[in-house]
N, C-alpha and C positions, 0 to 999 in steps of 0.2 A: 269498557270494558270498563274492570279496576284495576289498579296501580296494582303494583307487583305483578303481572299479567304479562308470562314470559311467550318469545316467538323464533320458532327457529329461523333460521337463515328459509328453510323453505319457501315456511308458511308466507312467509313477506313478499318473496316470490311467488305466488303466490298470490298475493293482493295485488299483484301491480301486476302481472299477468290479467289476472277482474277488472281490473281500471280500467287497461290498455283494450282488452274486448267491451271496454262499454264505452271509451271513446269511442270504437269502430264499431259499436249500433248505431252510434248516435249523426253520425254522416255519412252513413252508407257508404265508407272507402275505404281500402286497405290503413294498418296506423301500425306502425311498427312500435315497441317499446325498445329505449333509446337506456334508462339508466334511472336505478331509485337510488334514495336516500333516506337514512331520517332524520326529521329536527324535530329540535322543543321548545314549544313556548315557556318559560316559568320553567318550576319543578315536575309539576304533574301533567300537564301535556305533550302530547309529545303524536307523532301524525308522518306516515312517509311517503316523500315530496315521489310522485310517476311523473317522469318524462319520457312523453312519447314524439316520435315523427309522423304527423299525419299529409294529407298531402295539402296543405295549406303552411305548414311550416314546423320549429317545435308545438310542444303541449305540457302545460304543468298541470295534474293534479295535484291536493294533497289531499291523505286520505288519512279518521282521525284511526289509533289504535289504543 
C-alpha cells in the first residue's frame, strides 16, 4: 500500500478478522479474535498487530498495511 492510504476502523477490523480466519485454516481448530492494534516501524512502515486465541494459547500476527 502507498503512504497516505486511509483505513477506517471497519477496514482494520475486517483485516483482523481475515487474519484470524487464516490462523483457523492453518490450525484446523477454533480461533477467536482477541484484539488488534496499530504499530509502526519508523515513519513509513505501519502494520496491524492481531492477537488471537488458538487451541494452544495466544498467537500474534503482524499484517502490513
